[in-house]
C-alpha positions in Angstrom: 0.0 0.0 0.0 1.4 3.5 -0.9 1.2 6.0 1.8 2.2 9.5 0.8 4.1 10.4 4.0 6.9 12.3 2.5 4.3 14.7 0.8 2.1 14.8 3.9 5.1 16.1 5.9 6.0 18.6 3.4 2.4 19.9 3.3 2.4 20.2 7.2 5.8 22.0 7.2 4.8 24.4 4.4 1.5 25.2 6.1 3.2 25.9 9.4 5.7 28.3 7.7 3.1 30.0 5.5 1.0 30.6 8.8 4.2 31.9 10.6 5.0 34.3 7.6 1.4 35.6 8.0 1.4 35.9 11.8 4.8 37.7 11.7 3.9 40.0 8.8 7.1 39.3 7.1 6.2 40.6 3.6 8.8 38.3 2.0 7.2 38.9 -1.4 7.8 42.7 -1.7 10.8 42.1 -3.8 9.5 39.1 -5.8 12.4 39.4 -8.3 15.0 38.7 -5.6 12.8 35.8 -4.2 12.4 34.4 -7.9 16.2 34.5 -8.3 16.6 32.9 -4.9 14.3 30.0 -5.7 15.6 29.7 -9.2 19.3 29.3 -8.1 18.7 27.1 -5.2 16.0 24.9 -7.2 18.5 24.4 -10.1 21.3 23.5 -7.9 19.3 21.2 -5.6 17.4 19.5 -8.4 20.5 19.1 -10.5 22.3 17.6 -7.5 19.4 15.3 -6.5 19.0 14.2 -10.2 22.7 13.4 -10.6 22.9 11.5 -7.2 19.8 9.5 -8.2 21.0 8.8 -11.6 24.4 7.6 -10.1 22.7 5.3 -7.7 23.9 7.2 -4.6 20.4 7.3 -3.0 16.9 6.3 -3.9 13.5 6.9 -2.5 11.2 4.2 -1.1 8.2 4.2 -3.3 6.0 3.0 -0.5 6.1 6.6 0.9 5.7 8.6 -2.5 2.6 9.4 -4.6 4.2 8.0 -7.7 4.5 11.1 -10.0 8.0 11.6 -11.5 9.5 14.7 -12.7 12.3 13.4 -14.8 14.1 10.9 -12.5 12.9 12.8 -9.4 9.7 12.1 -7.4 7.4 14.9 -7.2 8.0 15.1 -3.4 11.7 15.9 -4.0 10.8 18.7 -6.3 8.6 20.1 -3.6 11.3 19.8 -1.2 13.7 21.9 -3.3 11.1 24.7 -3.1 9.9 24.3 0.5 13.3 24.2 2.2 14.5 27.6 0.6 11.1 29.1 1.5 11.5 27.9 5.2 15.0 29.4 5.2 13.6 32.8 4.1 10.9 32.7 6.6 13.4 31.8 9.4 15.8 34.5 8.2 12.9 37.1 8.1 11.9 36.1 11.7 15.4 36.4 13.0 15.8 39.8 11.4 12.5 41.0 12.9 13.2 39.9 16.4 17.1 40.3 16.4 17.9 43.2 14.5 21.6 43.8 14.1 23.5 46.7 15.8 22.4 50.2 14.7 24.9 52.0 12.3 26.7 55.1 13.8 25.2 58.3 12.6 21.6 57.0 12.3 
């Protein structure tokens, strides 16, 4: 029996961080061009690395925990992972900046 555990975990994590971004009013998407560039770079690097490692047989995914949709040689869940992790990093970075601002510059 296939149980989409990997995808379910990703949905829970994404939901939590979407809620956190909203509660903290982080406005991460004010500079959507920077965010798009960030996701493009991290996505290309992560997905290329994953695809190569799978192709070389360095790691695999247990099909019992996947929905069965493939994007190239990657399971759909891994593609989502490559988007969700950078988003989580942005939310955490935004929260840290909001609650732990750096030292004030002299003269301001």
